[in-house]
N, C-alpha and C positions, 0 to 999 in steps of 0.2 A: 504493499499499499504506499510505503514511503517513496518508493521509486516512481509510482504512478503520479503522486502529488509533486514530486520533483520535476517531472516532465510538464505537469500542468503550470507550475510556477515559471519554468523556462520558456514555454511555448505560448503562454497567455491564453490558452484554450484548452478545451477538453481533449480527451484521447480520440484519435482519428482511426482506430481500428474498426472493422466492419460491425462488430457487435455494439460498440458505443456510438458509432456515427449515426445509425438509424434512430437510436433513442435521443441523441442530442438534436437532431433535426426536428423531431416531433416536439420536443420541449421548446425549441426556438420558434416554431410556428404558433404554439399555444401562447407563448409569451408575447409574440407580436400582435396577435389577436387581442390579448388583454390590454396592452399598452394603447391600442387604437381606441378602445372603448373607455379608457380612464386616464387621467392625468397623473395618477400616483405612480411614480417610477422609483420610489424609494420604499424599503420595507417599513412596516408600521413600527417594529421594535428593533433597535440596533443590537439587541442581544439575541438575535435569531440564531438558531443552531447552525445554519449554513454559514453565516459569516464567522461565528465562533470557531468551528472546526477548520474553516478555510484559513483563518489566522494561525491556527496551531500548526497545520501542515506546511504553511508558508514558512513559518519560523524554522520547522524541522528541516525543510529543503535547504534553507540558507545555511544552517549549521552543518548539514551533510555535505554541502559543497566545500565548506572550509576544511572538513576532515579529509575529503578526497584529495584536495589540493596539497595538503600536508603529506599524505601517503604518496602522491606522485613525486614530491620532492625527495622523500626518503628512498624511493626506488631510483631516482636519477643519481643520487649520491652512491648508492650501492653499485650501480652499474658502472659509474665512473671509477670507483675503487677497484673493480675487477679489471677494467681496461688498463689502469695504471700498472697492475701486476703483470698483465700481459705484455706491456711495453718493455719489460726487462729482457726480452728475447729478440730484440731488434736485429742483432747481429746474426743470430740463427736464421731469422726469417729472411734476411737479405741473401744468405747463402742458399737457402731453399727456394728463393724466388725463381731462379732459372728453371728448376725442376717443375714448378707449378705452371709457369708461362708456356713451357714447351708441351706440357700435357703428358709427355712420357720421357722420362729421363733415363739415362743408362744406369745400370746398377752401380757402377763404380763411383759415379758422382754423389749417390745417396750417402754412402758412408763418409765421404770426405766432407759433405755439407754438415753432418751431424758431429764431426770431429771424433767419430768412433771407428774410423777405418782401421783396417788391419795393419797397414803400413805405418799409420800415424801414431800408434800407441807405443809407449816406451817398452823396452825389452823386459822380459820377466826371466826369473830363474828357471830354466828348463828342468833342472835336476829336482827341484822342489815339487814341481807339478807332475813330472813324468807324463807328458802328453804324447800320445801316439796318433799317427794318421789313421783316419777312419777308412773302413772298407765298405763295400756296398751291402754286405750282410754280416751279421754277427750273432753270437748267442743271445744277446739281449733282444735283438730284433725278433728272433725266432720265438723266444719266450713270450714277449709282449704280443706279438701277432697271433700266437697260438691261444692266447687268453681272450681274444676279441671274439664276441658272439655276433655272427652276421645278422643284419636287420635290413628292412626295406628303407628306401630313401624317403625323405620328407621334403616337400616343396614349399612349405610355409616359411614365412620370414618372421623374424622376431628382432626388434630394435635393441641395440646395446647403448649403454650410457657410460659416460666417463666420470670417474670420481674426481675429488678435489685435488688440491696441489700437494697434499701430504699422504701419498699412497702407503697403505699398510702392506707389509710383507705377506706373501701368500698364507703362511701358517697362522698369523694373527688374524687375517681377514677370515680365514676359514673357521677359527674359533668364534669370531664374532657372528658369523652366519649361523653356527650351531646355537649360539645363545638366543638368536632371534626366534627360534622355534620351540622354546621351553613351554610355550602355551599351545597346547594341542587340542583345546576344547572346541566345541562347535562354534562359538562366538569369537574365536581368535581373529586378530586383525592381520597377522602375517601368515599366509597360507603357503606351504611348501610346494614347490613345482618340481616335477621329476626332471633331474638334469640329464644331459647327454652323457653317456658313459659306454664302456666297452662290455658291460655285462648284460643281464637279461632285461627284457622289457618289464614295465610295471604291470602287475596283476593285482588289482584292488581286492579281488576276491580271496586272495591269500594273505591279506594284511590283517593284523589285529586291530581292534578298534582304537587302541592307544597310539597307533602309528600317526606320524605327522602327514602321511599321504593318504590316510583313510578318508572315505567319503563321510559326508555329514549324516546321511541316513544310517550308515554303520555305526557312527558314534552315538546317535540318538537311540538306536536300539540297545546299545551297551549301557547307556546312562540310565535306561529304564530298569535295569536289573541290579538290585542292591546286593551288597556283600552279605555273606553268611555271618552269623553271630560270632563264631569263632574267628574268622578273619578280621572282623571289626575290632574285636578285643585284642588280637595280636598286634595289629597296627597301633592300637591305643597304647599298649604297654611298651612297644618298641619306641614310640615317640617319647614316652616318659623317660626311657633310658637315654635317648638323645638329649633330653632336657638335663639329665644328670651330668652329661659330658660338658654342657654349657656351665653348669655350676662348678665343675672341676676346673674349667678354663678360668673362671673368676677366682677360684681358690689359688690358682697359680699366680694370677696377678696380685692377689692379696699377699702371697708369700714373697713377692718381689717388692712389697712396700707400697703398691698402688691400691688405693681404696676402691671398694665396689659400690660406693654411694652414687657415682655417676650413672651406673646401670640401674640401681634401684630407684633413683629419681626419675628415670625415663619411662617407667611403667606404673600402672595402678598400684595402690597400696597393698592389695591382697597378694599380687605376685611379687611385689618389693619385699614383703615380709618373708616369703620363701627364699629369696635371694640372700637376705641378711642371715637368716637361720642356718641355711646349708653352708654358707661361707664361714661361719663362725664355729661350725662343728670341728671336732678334732679329726685327725686323718683316720683313725680307727672307727669313729662313729660314722663318718661320711662314706667310706668305702665299704663299711658294713651294711649301710642302707643300699648301696649299689649292688652288692651281692644278694641282698634280700630280694630286690626287685628283678634281678636277672634269674633268680630261682623261680619266681612267680611266672616269668616269661617261659621258662622251660617247662613248668607244669602245665601251663596252658597249651603249649604245643603238643603235649602228650595226651591231653584231654580229648574225648570224642567231640565231633562236630554236631552242633545243634542245628535244627532246621530253622528256617526263617520264621521269626516271631515266637519261638519257643523260649521258655525260661532257661537262662544259662545256669548250669549247676556249678560251674567253677566259681570259687571264692577266693579273693586275695588274701594274703597274710594280713593279720590285723595291724601289724606294725608297718606295712607297706603303704605309704601315703600316696593317694591318687591325684595326679596332676591333670589329667585330661579325662573327659567324659563325652565320647563321641556317640552320636545317635544317628539313625536313618529313618526318615518319615516316609510314609507310603506314597505321598504326593511328589516326592523327588525334590522338595525344597532345599535339601542339604546340598544339592549340586550348586545352587546359586551361592550358598554359604562358602562352599569350596572355591568358587570363582572369586568371591570378594576377598577371601583370605589370601589366595595367590597373588591377586592384584596389589594388595597391601604390602606383601612381602617384597614383590618386585619393586614397588615404589620406595621402600626402605633401602634396598640395595642401590637404587638409582641415586638416592641422596648420599649414600656412603661413597659412591664413585665420584660424586661432585664435591666431596669433603664437607658436606653439610652436617654430618653426624659423626661422632667418634665411634671407635669400635665397640666399647661397652654399651653405648646408647643403641645403636641399630641392632646389635645382636640381642640385647635384652628385649627390644620391641618385636624382633622376629620370633623368638622363642616364646614370648608372651602370646603372640597370635596363634602359635601352634597349641598352646595350653588352653587359651580361652575359647577357641573355636568349638562349636558343637559338631561340626562335620570333620571327618578324618582327612588327613593329607592324602592327595592322590599322586599320580606320576608326575604331574606338572610341578607340584610342590617340591618333591625330591630333585627334579631336574633343576629347579631354580636354586636350591640350596647348593647343589654340587657345582653347578657352573658359576655361581656368583661368589661363594665364600672363598674358594681356592685362589682366585686372582687377588683377593684382598689379603692374603697371607695366612689364612686360618687353615693350616695343613691338617691338624689333628681333628678339628671340627668337621672338616670335609671328609676325612677318612671315617669318622664316626657316622656321618650321614650315609655314606656308601654302605657300611656295615648294617645300619638300621634298614636301609632299603632292601638289601639282599635278604635279611632274616624276616622281613614283612612279606616276602614272596609276591610282590607286586609285579605284573607283567611289564617289562621294559619296552621302550619304544627306541627309535633311532638316536635321539638325543641322549638318552640314559646310557646306551652302549657306547657311543662315542665319547661321552664326557668321562665315564669311568675309565676307559682305556687311556684317554689322554691324561687323566690324573695319575695313573700308574706309571705312564712314561715320563711325565714331567717330574715325579718324585723319585725317578731312578729306582724302580721297584720291578725288576724282571719276574720275580716269583709271583708277585701279585697280578702282574700282566698275564702270565701264563695260566694262573689259576682262573681268572676271569674268562679267558678265551676258551678254556676247556669246559667251564660251565656253560658257555654259549653253545658248545656242541653236545652238551649232555653227557660228557665223559669225564666227570670229576672224580678224583681219587676216592673220595668218601661218598660217592653217589650224588653229589650236588649237581643241579641243573638250574637253568633260569626259567624255562617255561615248559609246562606239561601240556599234552594235547587235551583236546575237548573231552569231557567225560564220556561222550557216546562213541569215541574212537576206539575201535577194537583192533587187536593184533592181526595184521594181514596174514592170509594163508600163503599166497605166492609172493615171495619177495619180502623185503624188510622195510621199505620205505613207502610213504605216501607223499603226494604233493611235491614232486621234484626233489626228493631226498631230504625234505625238511621235517618230516614226522617219521619217526622210527621207534621200534620196539627195542628196549634194552634187555640185557639178559636177566634182569630181575623182574621183567614183565611190565615195567613202567613205560607208558607211551610219552615220549619226549619230543617236543617241537623246537626246531632250531629257528633262529631269526630269519626274516625275509631278507635276501641280499639287496643291500643298498649301498651306493657309493660313499655315503657319509661314514657309515660304519667300517667299510673296508679300508678307507683312507686312514681312519684311526688305528686300525689293526696293523696296517703296513708301516704306519709311522712308528709304532712300538717295535715292530720287528726290525725296522731299519735302525732304530736306536740301539737295540740290544744285540743284534746279530749281523747287521750289515746288508749291503746291496745284493749279494748273491742269494741270501736266504729270502729276501723280498721276491726275487724272480721265482724261486721254487714255490713259495706260498702262492703267488699270483697264478701260476699254472695249475696248481692243485685245486685252489678254490674256485677257479674259473669253471670247473665242471659242474659246480652247483649254482652257477649263474652270477658269481660275484664279479664286479668290474670296477674300474676307476673312472672318475671324471676329471675335469681340468685341474681341480684342486689337488687331487692325488698325484697326477702326473707332474704338477708343478713342484710338489714336495720332492719327488724322485729326481727332477731335473736340478734342483737346488743341491741335493747331495752329490750328483754328478759334477756339478760345477766346483763344489768344494774339493773334490778329490781330483779334479782335472781329467776326468774320464770322458774323452771326446766320443769314443765309440758308443758307449752306453747312453750318454747324453743325447746324441743324435737319434738313437732308437727311441728314446722317450719323446723327444720332440716330434718324431714321425707320428707318434700316437696322438699328440695334441693336434697336429695338422689333420689327422684322420677324423677326430671329433669335430673340428671346425668345418671340414668339407662334407662329412656325411650327415651332420645334424644341422639343418637350417633352422630348426625350432629349438631355442634355448641351447645353442651350441657351447655355451660357457665362455666367459670373458677371460682372455689371457691377460694377466696382470702385468704391470710395468716391471715388477721384480722378476717375473718368469722370462720376460723378454731380455732383461738385463743379464740373467744367468745364461741364456742361450748366446747372447752377444759376447759374453765373456768366454764362453767355450770356442766360439768362432774366432775370437782374437788369438786364443791360445793355439788353435790348430792351424790358423792361417787360411781358412777356407773363406775366400771372399764371396764366392757365389752364394753360399748359404747365409753368409753375413747380410748380403743385400736382400735376400728373401725375408729374413727376419725384420730388416728395416721397413720393407714395404708393408708387412703386417702391422708393424708398430704405427706407421703413418695412418693406416686405414682405421685402426681401433683406438688409438690415443694421439691424435693429431695435435691437439692442443698441448699435451704434456711433452711430446717430442719437440715441437717448435720452441717451447719455453726452456728447453734444456734440462728437464727433470730426468729424462732417461739417461742423458749423458752423465749426470751426477750419480745416478744409481749404478751405472756400470763402473765408474771409478770407485764408488764406495765398496762395491762387491770385490773389486780387485784388491783393495786394501785389506778387507776382512779376510779374504782367502790367504793373502801372503802372511798376515799376522797369525792366522790359524796354523799355517805350515811351520812357522817359527816356533810356535808354542808346543806343537807336537814333537818337533825335533828335540826341543829342550827337555820335554817331560818323558821322552822315550825310555831312557835308562831307569828313571825312577819307577815307571809303570811295571817294567819287567821285574825289578827287584821286589816290588810290592806284591806282584802276582805270585812270585815264588814262595813268599812267606805267608800268604793268606790261606787259611783253612776254610774248607767249605763246610757250612753248618749241616747237621744231620737232619734237624727239624726246626722250623721257625713259624711260630704262631703269634701274630701280632695282637696285642691287647691295648686298646686305647686308654682305658682307665689305669692300667699298670704304668703306662708311659706318663700319664698326668701324675700319678703318685710319685714317681721318681723325680720328675720336674719339681713338684712341690717341695719334696724333701730336700732337694739340692738347693732351691732358692731360700728355703727357711733357714738354712745355715748361713747364707750370705746376708740376708736382710738388707737388700740394696735400698737406698733412700730414693724417693720419688724425685726425679729431676726432669727437666725438659727433654733431655735425650732419651730417657726411658719412655716418655709419653709419645714421642715421635716414632721410635722404633719398636714399640711394644707389638704392633700388628704383625711384624715380620720376625719376631724372635722365636716363634714356634719352629721355624725351619731350621734354626740352629740345633735343635735337639733331634732332628731327623737324620740318623746315621745312614749315609748312602750305602746300599747293599750292592756289592759287585758279585755277579754270578758269572762264571766262565763256561757254564754249560750252554749248549745251543738250544734255542727255543724251538723244540720239535712240535710244531702245531699243525703239521700237514696231515698226518695220519692219526693213529690212536695216540691220545694225549696221556702221558704218564708222568711219573715223578712230580706229582702235584703237591704243593705245600701251600696251605692257606695262609695269607698274610695277616 
């Protein structure tokens, strides 16, 4: 309505659309007839509603015009600021001008214009890189090509967009993409799209409802089915154990001389009293309460399952204090409570990322939401905690969240699998990584697995597998379901294999898992290309680059954007090998996909930065080589390793209690990251054998 009256005030007449024009002409005819029969041309009362509302809308139109003018000035200033940033590449634009004016430049002039040419780069130490000339075929070529599943061509187009002037490296960008899909509910704002990859096509009928690629109808049917009473109580008690780890974290701060009052003041009085009480307990009293609650969880796991709506026969220990009370109503209103809780938790972590809340404050608020909510946490809640706490430095709390998630037996989705494997890789935990991968395949040493098949699934008579080798019967008669192959999960898997076992093992795993439909997208191949650039392996790097080109050519719908860092890695390999023809092809692709960044010199700076990083890495590896060999000879392999988070907190608290450090500004600044100091890196020299039957499993 405001826009209509704005046009009226500007045009000094009514709307000229066909609907209004006919009515306006009729009014004009009636008004003309009335004026001919009467001399009264003014209204009888100046407070007529017509004049009154006309004045109001005229004033609103005047104010709106001023706001629009101010908004136009702000846009002009923003556009001018961007133009000034683009003018910094005038020299590069002048060098590229002949190429643009000619319409087709020779490949040699492209590299010279960008100052990235093979001949123009300074010499590098050939011994440190050990670069070899490439051949037309290699073992890497055959391995990667053998893992590609043929598919039909697609002729649709999909536009690509260029990021800002501070590009993230592929690994960081990939982790950011994972964090965008923590919300897998029906009303999620960010919907995942199936990326181009070398694996099998997406089959929505084989996806669990928790999948980020599942349809809304599938999720709606799953939301209509409540949990059993046993599962609801198990999740409730596992959440209470997770709250106890938060209290243990506060006790560790208290032992260092940092008060817990900032956490208590951030939550309502009822939860604040619990914080103060459990922090002030002695170590024996607190960890006695932890053992009591863990014993109740174990008894509840062994108790029989009650049907929906039946009275639960299980009773807690009278000394076990209850923190949570989760319920499920028949109308499904608890789903909206879950959504509100997850939104509130994500908002708190956003404030933490923006430095608006300190660690005790946002953690107290997060765990208060878990305690006060009447709805149990779902897969999105756990995904949010795992993906957001670890980057903030809370290693032990993240580990506790993963343990709580696995013991609650919630069905994971792609974000859960990728986030947990990334955590094991980032914390240098090869045994924990192997343990989780074996659970994915239903081949745990102690019989653990992630997902069981549907209750109506029976053991097949002919053959062992259903649904493309994803559902199989174990020797103990249990029907186990493996995850649906997705590029996000496979990238996280190969990232850990690459970290712990190297590139050769990655090739073997890629070939073995390709039989079940697993494949990589551009993010996964970018990770492998970076490793090839770090090692100076031109032959393997070229084979990986060919797979990226395959995805770009065979998939016209969402082919995957090749990042600037990936282009910089390939250009670095071209510089080391001296292959000018391939170098110019990479430059052509860079100009097509990132023209603005290439012209502004960002790609040039990234290539130079990668060259310095690789050279520094080579020098560091050469200096530490002798020390690594001596340490490897003297290290004994552990026979059994079972990680206990509460035991770790107990040892940390006891150690800090002896020191009693005074609270200083340095403590407050570095407190969020001091948990990592107590994580002893575990070095395992055994190969991660995750191709066939997975053995030698040790739970972290």
